[in-house]
Biopython code that builds the backbone (N, CA, C, O; Angstrom):
import numpy as np
from Bio.PDB.StructureBuilder import StructureBuilder

atoms = [
    (1, "MET", "N", (-105.310, -130.265, -62.596)),
    (1, "MET", "CA", (-105.596, -129.930, -64.402)),
    (1, "MET", "C", (-104.966, -131.827, -64.247)),
    (1, "MET", "O", (-104.458, -132.577, -63.414)),
    (2, "LEU", "N", (-105.568, -131.828, -66.035)),
    (2, "LEU", "CA", (-105.130, -132.831, -66.761)),
    (2, "LEU", "C", (-103.528, -132.760, -66.945)),
    (2, "LEU", "O", (-102.730, -131.841, -66.757)),
    (3, "ALA", "N", (-103.373, -134.094, -67.387)),
    (3, "ALA", "CA", (-101.814, -134.230, -68.093)),
    (3, "ALA", "C", (-101.992, -133.748, -69.546)),
    (3, "ALA", "O", (-100.984, -133.194, -69.984)),
    (4, "THR", "N", (-102.932, -133.817, -70.317)),
    (4, "THR", "CA", (-102.638, -133.388, -71.599)),
    (4, "THR", "C", (-103.229, -131.715, -71.805)),
    (4, "THR", "O", (-103.046, -131.177, -72.897)),
    (5, "THR", "N", (-103.890, -131.005, -70.759)),
    (5, "THR", "CA", (-103.735, -129.924, -70.515)),
    (5, "THR", "C", (-102.485, -129.138, -70.786)),
    (5, "THR", "O", (-102.293, -128.251, -71.618)),
    (6, "ARG", "N", (-101.443, -129.820, -69.632)),
    (6, "ARG", "CA", (-100.370, -129.286, -69.160)),
    (6, "ARG", "C", (-99.152, -129.559, -70.331)),
    (6, "ARG", "O", (-98.340, -128.727, -70.735)),
    (7, "GLU", "N", (-99.241, -130.525, -70.612)),
    (7, "GLU", "CA", (-98.782, -130.430, -72.187)),
    (7, "GLU", "C", (-99.293, -130.024, -73.233)),
    (7, "GLU", "O", (-98.458, -129.959, -74.136)),
    (8, "ALA", "N", (-100.089, -129.782, -73.463)),
    (8, "ALA", "CA", (-100.777, -128.717, -74.642)),
    (8, "ALA", "C", (-99.939, -127.379, -74.233)),
    (8, "ALA", "O", (-98.972, -126.781, -74.707)),
    (9, "ARG", "N", (-100.845, -127.206, -73.054)),
    (9, "ARG", "CA", (-99.782, -125.433, -72.708)),
    (9, "ARG", "C", (-98.873, -125.208, -72.917)),
    (9, "ARG", "O", (-98.564, -124.111, -73.382)),
    (10, "GLN", "N", (-97.616, -126.618, -72.543)),
    (10, "GLN", "CA", (-96.320, -126.827, -72.597)),
    (10, "GLN", "C", (-95.915, -126.317, -73.988)),
    (10, "GLN", "O", (-95.067, -125.434, -74.113)),
    (11, "ILE", "N", (-96.619, -126.965, -75.165)),
    (11, "ILE", "CA", (-96.059, -126.995, -76.777)),
    (11, "ILE", "C", (-96.661, -125.776, -76.941)),
    (11, "ILE", "O", (-96.188, -125.362, -77.999)),
    (12, "VAL", "N", (-97.486, -124.893, -76.487)),
    (12, "VAL", "CA", (-97.989, -123.535, -76.821)),
    (12, "VAL", "C", (-96.885, -122.709, -76.328)),
    (12, "VAL", "O", (-96.401, -121.842, -77.055)),
    (13, "LYS", "N", (-96.418, -122.937, -75.043)),
    (13, "LYS", "CA", (-95.192, -121.886, -74.484)),
    (13, "LYS", "C", (-94.275, -122.101, -75.728)),
    (13, "LYS", "O", (-94.156, -121.228, -76.587)),
    (14, "ALA", "N", (-93.678, -123.215, -75.783)),
    (14, "ALA", "CA", (-92.280, -123.235, -76.175)),
    (14, "ALA", "C", (-92.478, -122.872, -78.029)),
    (14, "ALA", "O", (-91.512, -122.706, -78.773)),
    (15, "ARG", "N", (-93.324, -122.837, -78.289)),
    (15, "ARG", "CA", (-93.701, -122.909, -79.885)),
    (15, "ARG", "C", (-93.327, -121.193, -79.946)),
    (15, "ARG", "O", (-92.604, -120.639, -80.774)),
    (16, "ARG", "N", (-94.267, -120.396, -78.485)),
    (16, "ARG", "CA", (-94.062, -118.872, -78.376)),
    (16, "ARG", "C", (-92.831, -118.268, -78.428)),
    (16, "ARG", "O", (-92.517, -117.225, -79.001)),
    (17, "ARG", "N", (-92.043, -119.157, -77.655)),
    (17, "ARG", "CA", (-90.583, -119.125, -77.305)),
    (17, "ARG", "C", (-89.716, -118.954, -78.646)),
    (17, "ARG", "O", (-89.035, -117.979, -78.964)),
    (18, "ALA", "N", (-89.912, -120.125, -79.338)),
    (18, "ALA", "CA", (-89.392, -119.931, -80.256)),
    (18, "ALA", "C", (-89.549, -118.893, -81.507)),
    (18, "ALA", "O", (-88.684, -118.466, -82.273)),
    (19, "ASN", "N", (-90.922, -118.638, -81.451)),
    (19, "ASN", "CA", (-90.855, -117.609, -82.691)),
    (19, "ASN", "C", (-90.594, -116.292, -81.985)),
    (19, "ASN", "O", (-90.887, -115.377, -82.754)),
    (20, "GLN", "N", (-90.225, -115.914, -80.999)),
    (20, "GLN", "CA", (-90.042, -114.592, -80.539)),
    (20, "GLN", "C", (-88.892, -113.653, -81.297)),
    (20, "GLN", "O", (-87.924, -114.101, -81.911)),
    (21, "LYS", "N", (-89.220, -112.257, -81.112)),
    (21, "LYS", "CA", (-88.182, -111.858, -81.988)),
    (21, "LYS", "C", (-87.314, -110.897, -81.460)),
    (21, "LYS", "O", (-87.844, -110.109, -80.677)),
    (22, "ARG", "N", (-85.701, -110.700, -81.759)),
    (22, "ARG", "CA", (-85.484, -110.003, -80.406)),
    (22, "ARG", "C", (-84.118, -109.308, -81.484)),
    (22, "ARG", "O", (-83.661, -109.846, -82.492)),
    (23, "THR", "N", (-83.769, -108.201, -80.977)),
    (23, "THR", "CA", (-82.417, -107.478, -81.885)),
    (23, "THR", "C", (-81.194, -108.309, -81.885)),
    (23, "THR", "O", (-80.989, -109.237, -81.103)),
    (24, "ILE", "N", (-80.521, -107.967, -82.676)),
    (24, "ILE", "CA", (-79.192, -108.682, -82.746)),
    (24, "ILE", "C", (-78.458, -108.556, -81.324)),
    (24, "ILE", "O", (-78.058, -109.494, -80.633)),
    (25, "ALA", "N", (-78.366, -107.104, -81.027)),
    (25, "ALA", "CA", (-77.685, -106.843, -80.128)),
    (25, "ALA", "C", (-78.025, -107.729, -78.360)),
    (25, "ALA", "O", (-77.281, -107.925, -77.399)),
    (26, "THR", "N", (-79.179, -107.996, -78.564)),
    (26, "THR", "CA", (-79.876, -109.008, -77.234)),
    (26, "THR", "C", (-79.744, -110.391, -77.373)),
    (26, "THR", "O", (-79.843, -111.080, -76.358)),
    (27, "TYR", "N", (-79.507, -110.991, -78.612)),
    (27, "TYR", "CA", (-78.826, -112.073, -78.332)),
    (27, "TYR", "C", (-77.387, -112.029, -78.459)),
    (27, "TYR", "O", (-76.751, -113.061, -78.248)),
    (28, "VAL", "N", (-76.884, -111.114, -78.731)),
    (28, "VAL", "CA", (-75.387, -111.400, -78.484)),
    (28, "VAL", "C", (-74.823, -111.055, -76.611)),
    (28, "VAL", "O", (-73.828, -111.520, -76.054)),
    (29, "ARG", "N", (-75.761, -110.209, -76.092)),
    (29, "ARG", "CA", (-75.436, -109.918, -74.788)),
    (29, "ARG", "C", (-75.926, -111.504, -74.077)),
    (29, "ARG", "O", (-75.465, -111.809, -72.977)),
    (30, "LYS", "N", (-76.891, -112.457, -74.811)),
    (30, "LYS", "CA", (-76.865, -113.284, -73.873)),
    (30, "LYS", "C", (-76.008, -114.383, -74.006)),
    (30, "LYS", "O", (-76.220, -115.428, -73.391)),
    (31, "ALA", "N", (-74.720, -114.176, -75.029)),
    (31, "ALA", "CA", (-73.830, -114.961, -75.253)),
    (31, "ALA", "C", (-72.471, -114.880, -74.539)),
    (31, "ALA", "O", (-71.637, -115.734, -74.237)),
    (32, "THR", "N", (-72.551, -113.444, -74.367)),
    (32, "THR", "CA", (-71.027, -113.252, -73.884)),
    (32, "THR", "C", (-71.146, -111.678, -72.849)),
    (32, "THR", "O", (-71.996, -110.796, -72.974)),
    (33, "THR", "N", (-70.306, -111.717, -72.120)),
    (33, "THR", "CA", (-70.336, -110.419, -70.935)),
    (33, "THR", "C", (-69.289, -109.746, -71.247)),
    (33, "THR", "O", (-69.017, -109.070, -70.255)),
    (34, "ASP", "N", (-68.302, -109.485, -72.337)),
    (34, "ASP", "CA", (-67.340, -108.720, -72.628)),
    (34, "ASP", "C", (-68.139, -107.720, -73.463)),
    (34, "ASP", "O", (-68.948, -108.032, -74.337)),
    (35, "THR", "N", (-67.738, -106.195, -73.001)),
    (35, "THR", "CA", (-68.152, -105.430, -73.914)),
    (35, "THR", "C", (-68.145, -105.153, -75.339)),
    (35, "THR", "O", (-68.999, -104.732, -76.118)),
    (36, "THR", "N", (-66.626, -105.601, -75.483)),
    (36, "THR", "CA", (-66.131, -104.875, -76.335)),
    (36, "THR", "C", (-66.243, -106.188, -77.222)),
    (36, "THR", "O", (-66.283, -105.994, -78.437)),
    (37, "ALA", "N", (-66.283, -107.156, -76.889)),
    (37, "ALA", "CA", (-67.024, -108.331, -77.760)),
    (37, "ALA", "C", (-68.228, -107.914, -78.071)),
    (37, "ALA", "O", (-68.436, -107.667, -79.259)),
    (38, "VAL", "N", (-69.122, -107.765, -77.267)),
    (38, "VAL", "CA", (-70.369, -107.630, -77.708)),
    (38, "VAL", "C", (-70.703, -106.479, -78.677)),
    (38, "VAL", "O", (-71.708, -106.594, -79.378)),
    (39, "LYS", "N", (-69.897, -105.327, -78.772)),
    (39, "LYS", "CA", (-69.951, -104.020, -79.600)),
    (39, "LYS", "C", (-69.501, -104.608, -80.975)),
    (39, "LYS", "O", (-70.021, -104.176, -82.003)),
    (40, "GLY", "N", (-68.408, -105.724, -81.026)),
    (40, "GLY", "CA", (-67.383, -106.024, -82.584)),
    (40, "GLY", "C", (-68.269, -106.619, -82.830)),
    (40, "GLY", "O", (-68.907, -106.093, -83.741)),
    (41, "VAL", "N", (-68.804, -107.767, -82.371)),
    (41, "VAL", "CA", (-69.913, -109.018, -82.885)),
    (41, "VAL", "C", (-70.991, -108.318, -82.908)),
    (41, "VAL", "O", (-71.636, -108.959, -83.738)),
    (42, "THR", "N", (-71.835, -107.225, -82.507)),
    (42, "THR", "CA", (-72.933, -107.132, -83.068)),
    (42, "THR", "C", (-72.703, -106.074, -84.401)),
    (42, "THR", "O", (-73.627, -106.174, -85.208)),
    (43, "ALA", "N", (-71.787, -105.210, -84.734)),
    (43, "ALA", "CA", (-71.535, -104.670, -85.631)),
    (43, "ALA", "C", (-71.557, -105.380, -86.929)),
    (43, "ALA", "O", (-72.234, -105.080, -87.913)),
    (44, "ALA", "N", (-70.494, -106.637, -86.762)),
    (44, "ALA", "CA", (-70.402, -107.524, -87.548)),
    (44, "ALA", "C", (-71.753, -108.454, -88.362)),
    (44, "ALA", "O", (-72.056, -108.775, -89.511)),
    (45, "LEU", "N", (-72.345, -108.644, -86.844)),
    (45, "LEU", "CA", (-73.402, -109.580, -87.473)),
    (45, "LEU", "C", (-74.818, -108.407, -88.038)),
    (45, "LEU", "O", (-75.865, -108.908, -88.446)),
    (46, "ARG", "N", (-74.683, -107.227, -87.993)),
    (46, "ARG", "CA", (-75.534, -106.244, -88.293)),
    (46, "ARG", "C", (-75.487, -106.152, -90.038)),
    (46, "ARG", "O", (-76.500, -106.092, -90.735)),
    (47, "LYS", "N", (-74.050, -106.155, -90.568)),
    (47, "LYS", "CA", (-73.499, -106.203, -91.676)),
    (47, "LYS", "C", (-73.870, -107.252, -92.353)),
    (47, "LYS", "O", (-74.549, -107.181, -93.378)),
    (48, "ALA", "N", (-73.324, -108.651, -91.676)),
    (48, "ALA", "CA", (-73.954, -109.794, -92.416)),
    (48, "ALA", "C", (-75.670, -110.126, -92.399)),
    (48, "ALA", "O", (-76.075, -111.104, -93.028)),
    (49, "ALA", "N", (-76.430, -109.434, -91.802)),
    (49, "ALA", "CA", (-77.820, -109.548, -91.534)),
    (49, "ALA", "C", (-78.133, -108.705, -93.024)),
    (49, "ALA", "O", (-78.899, -109.138, -93.885)),
    (50, "ARG", "N", (-77.429, -107.516, -93.116)),
    (50, "ARG", "CA", (-77.901, -106.738, -94.184)),
    (50, "ARG", "C", (-77.717, -107.582, -95.480)),
    (50, "ARG", "O", (-78.574, -107.495, -96.358)),
    (51, "ASP", "N", (-76.924, -108.179, -95.596)),
    (51, "ASP", "CA", (-76.355, -108.850, -96.530)),
    (51, "ASP", "C", (-77.437, -109.750, -96.900)),
    (51, "ASP", "O", (-77.969, -109.666, -98.006)),
    (52, "LEU", "N", (-77.696, -110.382, -96.255)),
    (52, "LEU", "CA", (-78.624, -111.893, -96.146)),
    (52, "LEU", "C", (-80.176, -111.176, -96.087)),
    (52, "LEU", "O", (-81.086, -111.860, -96.556)),
    (53, "ARG", "N", (-80.468, -110.043, -95.621)),
    (53, "ARG", "CA", (-81.689, -109.295, -95.958)),
    (53, "ARG", "C", (-81.826, -108.962, -97.195)),
    (53, "ARG", "O", (-82.934, -109.114, -97.710)),
    (54, "THR", "N", (-80.708, -108.416, -97.983)),
    (54, "THR", "CA", (-81.139, -107.909, -99.531)),
    (54, "THR", "C", (-81.067, -108.882, -100.565)),
    (54, "THR", "O", (-81.123, -108.629, -101.768)),
    (55, "THR", "N", (-80.907, -110.314, -99.904)),
    (55, "THR", "CA", (-80.434, -111.444, -101.069)),
    (55, "THR", "C", (-82.011, -111.911, -100.720)),
    (55, "THR", "O", (-82.659, -112.460, -101.611)),
    (56, "GLY", "N", (-82.469, -111.732, -99.712)),
    (56, "GLY", "CA", (-83.712, -112.283, -99.367)),
    (56, "GLY", "C", (-83.844, -114.012, -98.664)),
    (56, "GLY", "O", (-84.746, -114.821, -98.881)),
    (57, "GLN", "N", (-82.707, -114.170, -97.851)),
    (57, "GLN", "CA", (-82.060, -115.438, -97.838)),
    (57, "GLN", "C", (-82.727, -115.393, -96.441)),
    (57, "GLN", "O", (-83.227, -116.476, -96.140)),
    (58, "LEU", "N", (-82.885, -114.272, -95.366)),
    (58, "LEU", "CA", (-83.450, -114.649, -94.174)),
    (58, "LEU", "C", (-84.954, -114.581, -93.827)),
    (58, "LEU", "O", (-85.357, -114.564, -92.664)),
    (59, "GLY", "N", (-85.991, -114.533, -95.231)),
    (59, "GLY", "CA", (-86.945, -114.751, -94.706)),
    (59, "GLY", "C", (-87.813, -113.500, -94.470)),
    (59, "GLY", "O", (-87.521, -112.657, -95.318)),
    (60, "LYS", "N", (-88.676, -113.113, -93.715)),
    (60, "LYS", "CA", (-89.400, -112.298, -93.201)),
    (60, "LYS", "C", (-88.768, -111.394, -91.708)),
    (60, "LYS", "O", (-88.555, -111.821, -90.573)),
    (61, "VAL", "N", (-88.624, -110.221, -92.204)),
    (61, "VAL", "CA", (-87.434, -109.810, -90.685)),
    (61, "VAL", "C", (-88.902, -108.891, -90.520)),
    (61, "VAL", "O", (-89.732, -108.521, -91.350)),
    (62, "GLN", "N", (-88.776, -108.697, -88.850)),
    (62, "GLN", "CA", (-89.690, -107.619, -88.222)),
    (62, "GLN", "C", (-88.821, -106.371, -88.694)),
    (62, "GLN", "O", (-87.675, -106.501, -89.123)),
    (63, "THR", "N", (-89.512, -105.083, -88.566)),
    (63, "THR", "CA", (-89.266, -103.959, -88.631)),
    (63, "THR", "C", (-89.700, -103.103, -87.949)),
    (63, "THR", "O", (-90.905, -102.895, -88.096)),
    (64, "ARG", "N", (-89.102, -102.412, -87.128)),
    (64, "ARG", "CA", (-89.653, -101.322, -86.647)),
    (64, "ARG", "C", (-89.401, -100.201, -86.329)),
    (64, "ARG", "O", (-88.265, -100.092, -85.869)),
    (65, "THR", "N", (-90.145, -99.015, -86.384)),
    (65, "THR", "CA", (-89.118, -97.836, -86.411)),
    (65, "THR", "C", (-89.315, -96.972, -84.756)),
    (65, "THR", "O", (-90.313, -96.526, -84.190)),
    (66, "GLU", "N", (-88.061, -97.010, -84.425)),
    (66, "GLU", "CA", (-88.172, -96.176, -83.263)),
    (66, "GLU", "C", (-86.889, -95.397, -82.730)),
    (66, "GLU", "O", (-86.053, -95.041, -83.560)),
    (67, "LYS", "N", (-86.694, -95.116, -81.370)),
    (67, "LYS", "CA", (-85.358, -94.610, -81.070)),
    (67, "LYS", "C", (-84.163, -95.239, -81.388)),
    (67, "LYS", "O", (-83.873, -96.196, -80.670)),
    (68, "VAL", "N", (-83.192, -94.869, -82.514)),
    (68, "VAL", "CA", (-81.820, -95.596, -82.505)),
    (68, "VAL", "C", (-80.971, -94.977, -81.792)),
    (68, "VAL", "O", (-79.943, -95.598, -81.526)),
    (69, "ALA", "N", (-81.075, -94.021, -81.428)),
    (69, "ALA", "CA", (-79.989, -93.116, -80.550)),
    (69, "ALA", "C", (-80.626, -91.963, -79.609)),
    (69, "ALA", "O", (-81.835, -92.013, -79.383)),
    (70, "ALA", "N", (-79.823, -90.905, -79.044)),
    (70, "ALA", "CA", (-80.253, -89.661, -78.550)),
    (70, "ALA", "C", (-80.675, -89.017, -79.669)),
    (70, "ALA", "O", (-79.990, -88.769, -80.662)),
    (71, "GLY", "N", (-82.281, -88.644, -79.413)),
    (71, "GLY", "CA", (-82.628, -87.788, -80.756)),
    (71, "GLY", "C", (-82.541, -88.428, -82.189)),
    (71, "GLY", "O", (-82.738, -87.708, -83.168)),
    (72, "VAL", "N", (-82.293, -89.569, -82.315)),
    (72, "VAL", "CA", (-82.328, -90.087, -83.651)),
    (72, "VAL", "C", (-83.553, -91.111, -83.891)),
    (72, "VAL", "O", (-83.261, -92.173, -83.342)),
    (73, "ILE", "N", (-84.350, -91.153, -84.282)),
    (73, "ILE", "CA", (-85.010, -92.297, -84.986)),
    (73, "ILE", "C", (-84.543, -92.851, -86.316)),
    (73, "ILE", "O", (-84.150, -92.197, -87.282)),
    (74, "GLY", "N", (-84.671, -94.409, -86.183)),
    (74, "GLY", "CA", (-84.601, -95.093, -87.711)),
    (74, "GLY", "C", (-85.339, -96.562, -87.459)),
    (74, "GLY", "O", (-86.188, -96.931, -86.647)),
    (75, "LYS", "N", (-84.884, -96.984, -88.142)),
    (75, "LYS", "CA", (-85.243, -98.956, -88.114)),
    (75, "LYS", "C", (-84.656, -99.538, -87.472)),
    (75, "LYS", "O", (-83.441, -99.442, -87.639)),
    (76, "THR", "N", (-85.192, -100.527, -86.310)),
    (76, "THR", "CA", (-84.622, -101.373, -86.359)),
    (76, "THR", "C", (-85.092, -102.972, -86.454)),
    (76, "THR", "O", (-86.250, -103.216, -86.116)),
    (77, "TYR", "N", (-84.306, -103.989, -86.867)),
    (77, "TYR", "CA", (-84.644, -105.243, -86.960)),
    (77, "TYR", "C", (-84.588, -106.130, -86.037)),
    (77, "TYR", "O", (-83.607, -106.206, -85.297)),
    (78, "ARG", "N", (-85.715, -107.004, -85.931)),
    (78, "ARG", "CA", (-86.163, -108.005, -85.055)),
    (78, "ARG", "C", (-85.986, -109.507, -85.616)),
    (78, "ARG", "O", (-86.624, -109.839, -86.615)),
    (79, "TYR", "N", (-85.133, -110.400, -84.983)),
    (79, "TYR", "CA", (-84.836, -111.737, -85.997)),
    (79, "TYR", "C", (-85.270, -112.638, -84.774)),
    (79, "TYR", "O", (-85.050, -112.414, -83.583)),
    (80, "THR", "N", (-85.989, -113.796, -85.383)),
    (80, "THR", "CA", (-85.895, -115.133, -84.400)),
    (80, "THR", "C", (-84.548, -115.608, -84.296)),
    (80, "THR", "O", (-83.607, -115.174, -84.960)),
    (81, "ALA", "N", (-84.481, -116.696, -83.268)),
    (81, "ALA", "CA", (-83.123, -117.288, -83.234)),
    (81, "ALA", "C", (-82.800, -118.338, -84.320)),
    (81, "ALA", "O", (-81.743, -118.931, -84.103)),
    (82, "ALA", "N", (-83.406, -118.678, -85.345)),
    (82, "ALA", "CA", (-83.248, -119.554, -86.341)),
    (82, "ALA", "C", (-82.563, -118.703, -87.205)),
    (82, "ALA", "O", (-81.526, -119.119, -87.721)),
    (83, "GLN", "N", (-82.998, -117.500, -87.465)),
    (83, "GLN", "CA", (-82.277, -116.385, -88.345)),
    (83, "GLN", "C", (-81.164, -115.683, -88.139)),
    (83, "GLN", "O", (-80.480, -115.029, -88.925)),
    (84, "ILE", "N", (-81.022, -115.950, -86.659)),
    (84, "ILE", "CA", (-79.694, -115.297, -85.906)),
    (84, "ILE", "C", (-78.773, -116.420, -86.001)),
    (84, "ILE", "O", (-77.603, -116.104, -86.213)),
    (85, "ALA", "N", (-79.039, -117.676, -85.893)),
    (85, "ALA", "CA", (-78.100, -118.740, -86.248)),
    (85, "ALA", "C", (-78.003, -118.729, -87.918)),
    (85, "ALA", "O", (-76.861, -118.824, -88.368)),
    (86, "ARG", "N", (-78.906, -118.641, -88.706)),
    (86, "ARG", "CA", (-78.024, -118.530, -89.970)),
    (86, "ARG", "C", (-77.224, -117.352, -90.543)),
    (86, "ARG", "O", (-76.506, -117.461, -91.537)),
    (87, "ILE", "N", (-77.406, -116.174, -89.822)),
    (87, "ILE", "CA", (-76.469, -114.813, -89.277)),
    (87, "ILE", "C", (-75.321, -115.171, -89.173)),
    (87, "ILE", "O", (-74.418, -114.943, -89.978)),
    (88, "ALA", "N", (-75.274, -115.591, -88.465)),
    (88, "ALA", "CA", (-73.832, -116.174, -87.690)),
    (88, "ALA", "C", (-73.171, -117.394, -88.404)),
    (88, "ALA", "O", (-71.965, -117.609, -88.286)),
    (89, "ALA", "N", (-73.858, -118.057, -89.026)),
    (89, "ALA", "CA", (-73.431, -119.466, -89.719)),
    (89, "ALA", "C", (-72.520, -118.375, -90.907)),
    (89, "ALA", "O", (-71.562, -118.904, -91.471)),
    (90, "ALA", "N", (-72.800, -117.081, -91.208)),
    (90, "ALA", "CA", (-72.392, -116.533, -92.647)),
    (90, "ALA", "C", (-71.432, -115.096, -92.069)),
    (90, "ALA", "O", (-70.915, -114.330, -92.883)),
    (91, "TYR", "N", (-71.302, -114.888, -90.490)),
    (91, "TYR", "CA", (-70.412, -114.670, -89.952)),
    (91, "TYR", "C", (-68.755, -114.934, -90.202)),
    (91, "TYR", "O", (-68.499, -115.448, -89.112)),
    (92, "ARG", "N", (-67.650, -114.919, -90.825)),
    (92, "ARG", "CA", (-66.688, -115.198, -90.458)),
    (92, "ARG", "C", (-65.919, -114.335, -89.790)),
    (92, "ARG", "O", (-65.551, -113.345, -90.422)),
    (93, "PRO", "N", (-65.430, -114.500, -88.196)),
    (93, "PRO", "CA", (-64.821, -113.560, -87.639)),
    (93, "PRO", "C", (-63.340, -114.357, -87.456)),
    (93, "PRO", "O", (-62.932, -115.518, -87.404)),
    (94, "ARG", "N", (-62.665, -112.646, -87.377)),
    (94, "ARG", "CA", (-61.058, -113.233, -86.865)),
    (94, "ARG", "C", (-60.559, -113.847, -85.583)),
    (94, "ARG", "O", (-59.851, -114.846, -85.455)),
    (95, "LYS", "N", (-61.112, -112.985, -84.574)),
    (95, "LYS", "CA", (-60.413, -112.879, -83.275)),
    (95, "LYS", "C", (-61.241, -114.147, -82.844)),
    (95, "LYS", "O", (-62.309, -114.634, -83.214)),
    (96, "ALA", "N", (-60.278, -114.477, -81.889)),
    (96, "ALA", "CA", (-60.707, -116.217, -81.233)),
    (96, "ALA", "C", (-61.985, -115.687, -80.335)),
    (96, "ALA", "O", (-62.934, -116.462, -80.459)),
    (97, "GLU", "N", (-62.221, -114.739, -79.594)),
    (97, "GLU", "CA", (-62.983, -114.587, -78.874)),
    (97, "GLU", "C", (-64.460, -114.419, -79.620)),
    (97, "GLU", "O", (-65.485, -115.056, -79.376)),
    (98, "TYR", "N", (-64.275, -113.464, -80.513)),
    (98, "TYR", "CA", (-65.865, -113.780, -81.659)),
    (98, "TYR", "C", (-65.948, -114.756, -82.161)),
    (98, "TYR", "O", (-67.099, -115.033, -82.497)),
    (99, "ARG", "N", (-64.963, -115.706, -82.467)),
    (99, "ARG", "CA", (-65.262, -116.989, -83.258)),
    (99, "ARG", "C", (-65.997, -117.934, -81.960)),
    (99, "ARG", "O", (-66.761, -118.782, -82.421)),
    (100, "ILE", "N", (-65.941, -117.936, -81.036)),
    (100, "ILE", "CA", (-66.767, -118.046, -79.560)),
    (100, "ILE", "C", (-67.984, -117.652, -79.626)),
    (100, "ILE", "O", (-68.865, -118.512, -79.625)),
    (101, "VAL", "N", (-68.343, -116.210, -79.702)),
    (101, "VAL", "CA", (-69.890, -116.076, -79.624)),
    (101, "VAL", "C", (-70.163, -116.449, -81.158)),
    (101, "VAL", "O", (-71.168, -117.160, -81.160)),
    (102, "ALA", "N", (-69.785, -116.305, -82.205)),
    (102, "ALA", "CA", (-70.504, -116.997, -83.096)),
    (102, "ALA", "C", (-70.792, -118.119, -83.050)),
    (102, "ALA", "O", (-71.933, -118.304, -83.474)),
    (103, "ALA", "N", (-70.019, -119.475, -82.553)),
    (103, "ALA", "CA", (-70.614, -120.358, -82.426)),
    (103, "ALA", "C", (-71.542, -120.769, -81.700)),
    (103, "ALA", "O", (-72.386, -121.608, -82.017)),
    (104, "LYS", "N", (-71.421, -120.090, -80.479)),
    (104, "LYS", "CA", (-72.646, -119.956, -79.509)),
    (104, "LYS", "C", (-73.957, -119.598, -79.892)),
    (104, "LYS", "O", (-74.987, -120.066, -79.408)),
    (105, "LEU", "N", (-73.844, -118.459, -81.085)),
    (105, "LEU", "CA", (-75.050, -118.584, -81.551)),
    (105, "LEU", "C", (-75.804, -119.233, -82.379)),
    (105, "LEU", "O", (-77.027, -119.319, -82.259)),
    (106, "ALA", "N", (-74.994, -119.848, -83.473)),
    (106, "ALA", "CA", (-74.966, -120.502, -84.625)),
    (106, "ALA", "C", (-75.918, -122.133, -83.938)),
    (106, "ALA", "O", (-76.925, -122.639, -84.434)),
    (107, "LEU", "N", (-75.150, -122.602, -82.701)),
    (107, "LEU", "CA", (-75.707, -123.335, -81.539)),
    (107, "LEU", "C", (-77.453, -122.810, -80.954)),
    (107, "LEU", "O", (-78.355, -123.511, -80.498)),
    (108, "ALA", "N", (-77.412, -121.653, -81.153)),
    (108, "ALA", "CA", (-78.883, -121.595, -80.005)),
    (108, "ALA", "C", (-80.179, -121.714, -81.034)),
    (108, "ALA", "O", (-81.311, -121.490, -80.608)),
    (109, "ALA", "N", (-80.009, -121.976, -82.021)),
    (109, "ALA", "CA", (-81.208, -122.071, -82.643)),
    (109, "ALA", "C", (-81.523, -123.518, -82.453)),
    (109, "ALA", "O", (-82.570, -123.986, -82.900)),
]
sb = StructureBuilder()
sb.init_structure("model")
sb.init_model(0)
sb.init_chain("A")
sb.init_seg("    ")
for serial, (resi, resn, name, xyz) in enumerate(atoms, 1):
    if name == "N":
        sb.init_residue(resn, " ", resi, " ")
    sb.init_atom(name, np.array(xyz, "f"), 0.0, 1.0, " ", f" {name:<3s}", serial, name[0])
structure = sb.get_structure()
């Protein structure tokens, strides 16, 4: 394989990875392993994301209709890493462990 071909494939792979969309909970689980922090930060980031979505500051957000809980079907939103960084910047946590998670998410993009 030629070096230029290898480089081109790596560029395409990096672009694809940068534009992958995931739920907020997925990003938070990657940032911390503490289950109480995951639940608290996820709920707060969802609220911050809702406010940013309604004002149009997040841009295009992927929406899917799927199972939200047992027997409940609703909307799920998927965000890119850059959108998560913007949401984390708008989030103002009070607890110290939540601040650490928000800082990790802000730097992820």
